[in-house]
C-alpha positions in Angstrom: 78.6 17.0 86.1 82.1 17.4 84.7 80.8 17.6 81.2 78.4 20.4 82.2 81.3 22.4 83.8 83.4 21.9 80.7 80.6 23.2 78.4 80.1 26.3 80.7 83.9 27.0 80.7 84.0 26.7 76.9 81.1 29.1 76.5 82.6 31.5 79.0 86.0 31.5 77.2 84.3 32.0 73.8 82.3 35.0 75.1 85.5 36.5 76.5 87.2 36.1 73.1 84.4 38.0 71.4 84.5 40.8 74.0 85.7 44.1 72.5 88.9 45.7 73.8 88.7 48.4 76.5 89.5 51.1 73.9 86.4 50.2 71.9 83.8 53.0 71.8 80.4 52.0 70.6 78.8 54.3 68.1 75.1 55.0 67.7 73.2 53.3 64.9 70.6 55.3 63.0 68.0 54.1 60.5 68.4 56.8 57.9 71.3 56.9 55.4 71.7 60.0 53.3 74.1 59.7 50.3 75.8 62.6 48.6 78.2 62.2 45.7 80.8 64.2 43.8 83.1 63.2 41.0 85.8 61.6 43.2 84.0 60.6 46.4 80.8 59.6 48.1 79.5 60.6 51.5 77.1 58.4 53.5 75.6 60.2 56.5 73.7 58.3 59.2 71.0 60.3 61.1 68.0 59.5 63.3 65.6 61.4 61.0 65.5 63.5 57.8 63.6 66.6 56.8 62.8 68.0 53.4 63.6 71.7 53.0 63.0 72.7 49.4 63.3 76.4 49.7 67.0 76.5 50.0 68.4 73.2 49.0 66.4 72.2 46.0 68.9 69.7 44.6 69.9 68.1 47.9 66.7 66.3 48.7 66.0 65.5 52.4 68.5 66.8 54.9 69.8 64.8 57.9 68.4 66.0 61.3 70.3 65.6 64.5 69.6 66.4 68.2 71.7 67.5 71.1 72.2 63.9 72.2 73.2 62.5 68.8 76.4 61.8 67.0 77.1 63.1 63.5 78.7 60.2 61.7 79.0 58.3 58.5 81.7 57.3 56.1 83.5 58.6 53.0 84.1 56.4 50.0 86.8 57.4 47.5 86.3 56.6 43.9 88.7 53.9 42.5 90.0 56.5 40.0 91.5 58.6 42.9 95.2 58.4 43.7 96.1 55.8 46.4 98.1 58.4 48.4 96.6 61.6 49.8 94.8 63.3 52.6 91.1 63.3 53.5 89.9 66.2 55.7 86.4 66.0 57.2 85.0 68.9 59.2 81.7 70.0 60.8 80.7 73.7 61.2 78.0 75.7 62.9 77.7 79.3 61.9 75.5 82.4 62.5 74.8 84.4 59.4 74.0 88.0 59.7 73.7 91.1 57.5 75.7 93.9 59.1 74.6 96.6 56.6 70.9 96.2 57.4 69.3 98.9 59.5 65.9 99.9 60.8 63.6 100.7 57.9 66.1 100.0 55.1 64.9 97.9 52.2 67.6 95.4 51.1 67.3 94.0 47.5 66.4 90.3 47.3 69.5 89.5 45.3 71.9 90.9 47.9 70.4 89.5 51.1 72.4 86.3 51.0 75.4 87.7 49.2 76.0 90.4 51.7 75.8 88.2 54.8 78.7 87.7 57.1 79.5 84.5 59.0 80.3 83.9 62.6 81.5 80.4 63.4 80.4 79.3 66.8 81.2 75.6 66.5 83.7 73.6 64.5 85.5 70.3 64.7 87.6 68.4 62.1 89.6 65.3 61.6 92.3 64.4 59.0 93.0 61.0 57.6 96.3 60.3 55.9 95.7 57.7 53.1 98.3 55.4 51.7 98.1 52.0 50.1 99.1 50.5 53.5 96.5 52.5 55.5 93.5 51.7 53.3 91.1 49.7 55.4 89.4 47.8 52.6 92.1 47.6 50.0 91.7 44.4 47.9 95.4 44.2 47.1 98.0 42.5 49.2 101.7 42.6 49.2 101.8 39.2 47.4 99.4 40.4 44.8 101.4 43.6 44.1 104.5 41.5 43.7 102.7 39.1 41.4 101.4 41.9 39.2 105.0 43.4 38.9 106.4 40.0 37.8 103.5 39.1 35.5 102.3 42.2 33.5 99.9 40.1 31.6 98.0 39.4 34.9 95.6 42.3 33.9 93.8 39.8 31.6 92.7 38.0 34.8 90.6 41.0 35.7 91.9 41.2 39.3 90.7 44.9 39.5 87.1 43.7 39.7 87.6 42.1 43.1 85.1 43.4 45.6 86.3 46.1 47.9 86.1 49.9 48.5 88.1 52.6 50.1 85.8 53.7 52.8 86.7 55.8 55.9 84.3 56.1 58.8 84.0 59.3 61.0 82.0 60.6 64.0 81.6 64.0 65.6 80.2 64.6 69.1 78.0 67.7 69.4 78.7 70.0 72.3 76.4 70.1 75.3 75.7 72.7 77.9 75.2 72.2 81.6 73.1 75.3 82.1 69.6 76.0 80.9 69.5 78.8 78.3 73.0 78.2 77.0 72.3 75.4 74.5 73.7 75.3 71.0 71.3 77.2 68.7 68.9 75.2 66.4 69.0 75.5 62.7 67.1 78.6 61.5 66.4 80.1 58.1 65.0 83.6 57.9 61.6 83.7 56.4 60.0 86.5 54.3 56.8 86.1 56.2 58.4 87.9 59.2 59.7 90.7 57.0 63.3 91.7 56.2 64.3 91.7 59.9 63.9 87.9 60.0 65.6 87.3 56.7 68.7 89.0 57.9 69.7 86.0 60.1 70.4 82.3 59.5 71.8 79.5 61.7 73.4 76.9 59.5 75.3 73.6 60.0 77.3 71.7 57.4 79.7 68.9 56.8 82.7 69.5 54.5 84.9 66.8 53.0 88.1 67.6 51.1 90.2 65.1 49.2 93.7 66.2 48.4 95.8 63.7 46.4 99.6 63.6 46.8 99.9 63.7 43.1 99.7 67.4 42.1 98.2 66.5 38.7 95.0 65.4 40.4 92.8 68.3 41.4 91.4 68.5 45.0 87.8 67.5 45.4 85.4 69.2 47.8 81.9 68.1 49.0 79.8 70.3 51.2 76.6 68.9 52.8 74.1 71.0 54.9 72.6 69.3 57.9 69.9 70.3 60.4 70.2 70.5 64.2 67.2 70.7 66.4 67.7 70.3 70.2 65.3 68.2 72.2 63.9 71.3 73.9 62.6 72.5 70.6 60.1 69.5 70.6 58.9 70.0 74.2 55.7 71.9 74.5 55.7 74.3 77.4 51.9 74.8 76.9 51.4 71.2 78.0 53.3 71.5 81.3 51.2 71.6 84.4 51.1 75.2 85.7 48.8 76.7 88.2 46.5 79.3 86.7 47.6 81.6 89.6 51.3 81.2 88.7 51.9 84.9 87.8 54.7 87.3 88.5 54.0 91.0 89.1 56.7 93.6 88.3 56.3 97.3 89.1 56.7 100.0 86.5 59.2 102.8 87.5 58.7 106.5 87.5 61.2 109.4 87.6 59.4 111.2 90.4 57.0 110.4 93.3 53.4 110.1 92.0 50.1 109.3 93.8 49.6 106.0 91.9 51.5 102.9 90.9 51.4 100.6 87.9 52.6 97.0 87.4 52.7 94.4 84.7 51.9 90.7 85.4 53.4 87.8 83.4 53.6 84.0 83.8 56.2 83.1 86.4 58.4 81.1 84.0 58.6 84.0 81.4 59.5 81.3 78.9 57.4 80.8 75.7 57.5 78.7 72.6 57.4 80.4 69.2 54.0 78.8 68.4 52.4 80.2 71.5 51.5 83.7 72.8 52.6 86.0 75.7 49.7 86.8 78.0 50.0 89.8 80.2 48.1 92.2 82.5 48.8 95.9 83.2 47.2 97.3 86.3 47.2 100.6 88.2 46.3 101.6 91.8 45.9 105.1 93.2 47.7 105.7 96.5 45.9 106.8 98.6 42.7 105.7 97.0 41.1 108.4 94.9 38.0 107.6 92.8 38.3 110.8 90.8 42.0 110.2 89.9 41.2 106.5 89.2 38.5 107.5 86.7 40.8 110.0 85.0 43.6 107.5 84.7 41.3 104.7 83.4 40.0 107.0 80.7 43.2 108.9 79.5 46.2 106.6 80.2 48.2 105.4 77.2 49.4 101.8 77.5 52.2 100.7 75.2 53.6 97.1 75.1 56.4 96.2 72.7 58.4 93.1 72.0 62.0 93.9 71.5 64.8 91.8 70.1 68.5 92.4 70.7 71.2 90.6 68.6 74.9 90.8 69.5 77.9 89.1 67.9 81.2 89.2 69.6 84.6 87.8 68.5 87.9 87.4 70.1 90.3 90.2 69.4 93.6 89.4 67.8 96.6 89.6 70.1 98.7 92.7 69.9 101.8 92.5 67.7 105.1 91.5 69.4 107.1 94.6 70.2 110.5 94.9 68.5 113.6 93.9 70.4 115.5 96.6 72.3 118.7 97.7 70.6 121.9 96.2 72.1 124.3 98.5 74.0 127.9 99.1 73.2 130.6 96.6 74.2 132.0 99.0 76.9 128.7 99.4 78.6 128.0 95.7 78.5 131.4 94.8 80.0 130.8 97.3 82.8 127.3 96.0 83.5 128.5 92.4 83.5 131.3 93.2 86.0 128.9 95.0 88.3 126.5 92.1 88.1 129.1 89.5 88.9 130.2 91.4 92.0 126.6 91.7 93.1 126.0 88.0 92.7 129.2 87.1 94.6 128.2 89.3 97.5 124.6 88.0 97.7 125.1 84.3 97.0 123.6 83.3 100.3 120.5 85.3 99.7 120.1 83.9 96.2 120.4 80.4 97.6 117.7 81.0 100.2 115.4 82.6 97.6 115.9 79.7 95.2 114.9 77.3 97.9 111.8 79.3 98.7 110.8 79.4 95.0 111.4 75.7 94.6 109.2 75.0 97.7 106.5 77.2 96.2 106.7 75.5 92.9 106.3 72.1 94.6 103.2 73.2 96.4 101.6 74.9 93.4 100.5 73.1 90.3 100.5 75.6 87.5 99.2 73.1 85.0 95.7 73.4 86.4 95.6 77.2 86.0 93.8 78.1 82.7 95.2 80.7 80.4 93.6 84.1 80.4 90.9 84.6 77.8 91.6 86.9 74.9 89.6 90.1 75.0 86.4 90.2 72.9 85.1 92.9 70.6 81.5 93.5 69.4 81.4 93.1 65.6 77.6 93.4 65.2 74.7 94.6 67.3 71.1 95.3 66.5 68.0 96.3 68.6 64.7 96.0 66.8 61.0 96.3 67.9 59.2 93.4 66.4 55.6 94.0 67.7 53.9 97.0 69.4 50.5 97.2 71.0 49.0 100.6 72.1 45.8 100.9 74.1 44.0 104.1 75.4 42.7 103.7 78.9 42.1 100.8 81.3 38.9 99.2 80.0 38.3 96.8 82.9 38.0 96.8 86.7 39.4 93.7 88.4 37.1 91.3 90.2 37.8 89.0 93.1 37.5 85.3 92.4 35.8 83.2 95.1 35.7 79.5 95.4 32.1 79.4 96.5 29.8 81.1 94.0 27.1 81.7 96.7 29.4 83.8 98.8 30.6 87.4 98.2 34.2 88.7 98.6 35.0 90.5 101.8 35.4 94.3 101.9 39.2 94.0 102.6 39.8 91.8 99.6 37.7 94.1 97.4 39.6 97.2 98.6 43.0 95.5 97.8 42.0 95.1 94.1 43.6 97.5 91.6 41.6 100.4 90.2 42.1 99.4 86.6 43.2 96.5 84.4 44.3 96.0 80.9 44.5 92.4 79.6 46.0 91.4 76.3 48.4 89.0 74.7 51.2 89.0 72.0 51.1 86.3 69.4 54.4 84.7 68.5 55.4 83.0 65.2 57.4 80.0 64.4 59.6 82.0 62.0 61.0 84.1 64.8 64.7 83.8 65.7 64.9 81.9 69.0 66.9 83.0 72.0 70.6 82.2 71.7 73.5 82.5 74.1 76.3 80.5 72.7 80.0 81.1 71.7 79.8 84.8 70.9 76.2 84.9 69.6 73.5 86.5 71.8 69.8 86.8 70.9 67.7 88.2 73.7 64.0 89.3 73.9 62.5 91.9 76.1 59.0 93.1 76.8 58.9 96.9 77.1 55.9 98.2 79.0 55.0 101.9 79.2 52.1 103.7 80.8 51.8 107.4 80.0 49.6 109.4 82.3 49.8 113.1 81.6 53.5 114.0 81.9 54.4 110.9 83.8 55.9 107.9 81.9 56.1 104.7 83.9 58.3 102.0 82.3 59.6 98.5 82.8 61.7 96.2 80.6 61.3 92.5 81.4 63.6 89.9 79.8 61.7 86.9 78.4 62.9 83.6 76.8 61.5 82.4 73.5 62.2 78.9 72.3 
């Protein structure tokens, strides 16, 4: 029995000795390692998956792909020819690229579409590593070996420089997350020519940048930029596969400028959220009030129904703070002496009131913690805005009359249910495309979609604008 207890205590102590310290933060392990090289360093990037994108990065090969729950990490290996003292800067950046000079109907030359784009950085993080012979994690030399080399110059014949070891420096970056739906960091996006020039005007890019700066001025700095891809998990979820009731529809009325004897409405799925590979189904209906068969036939034959898909892109940036005003000029010595004399007399007479005010201020400071009060935000300014109609559908008249669905095919709908049906119905859908820019609401970048519905009957124009979400 005592021997068993001794073995258990030894195993427990050995497991405690192998336990990592409390400051240890475990990092995620990924199966894919992408390697990028320059003349003076090598970058190894760990990612859960890779994707080949030949149209823009022909020489890079497969690009590392990350999700919103992943960490961007890897290690940088310096070439042995680099100086032993310097600074290694590693940064990650997410940017929204746009063409501010592009307007409706303008044809932009192919050569200037990428050159004229501006960049709005919506995410950035960086880390700096100071490198010296002491701080190198995998340096093969020791203090004894350095002293031995200084005393014995002929030690180079021993080929000690061939000892295994590399100067590698690991790094990790956490990707930001949002707590509210619809405010996620935008996925990687590259404008496609299949959607026309309006889609080519925008890009969402992510990249890693590594800069090596040696302390020796004779060694030129080395820079390595690597593009990466970011696709949130929501991009892989299919909304079409979710269980929705076929009757889950939302009806929104169309507004008119004056009272009219009929009303119109548009009906959309309740979620008003669609993937870029799906379509937007909708119904447009009208009803005469009070019921008038003659007016209903006239509207059903002559009404013009227009449905448009509208996209609005807005980029805002923080305004620079105003310049500090110059100091007020100092007064003459006589005026300053007079002012100082009056101030001292006033302080002497109201010493008791100042003491009481100081005690009140101290009590207020003790009860109020100003450290928790955030600083006011800098004002923002709109640097780019665009509103564009992507698709438009026009139909003359309401070709269908709604019918009441009944659960039992042998029974007929009641007269009340038949009377509540609209007088006319227009049913259609708008096909979306994968190359469309998704909805974005993140750090100064806003991409919104609207469905503009218009019914023109004579001189009356009934309209509605419904915001929708495209993933």
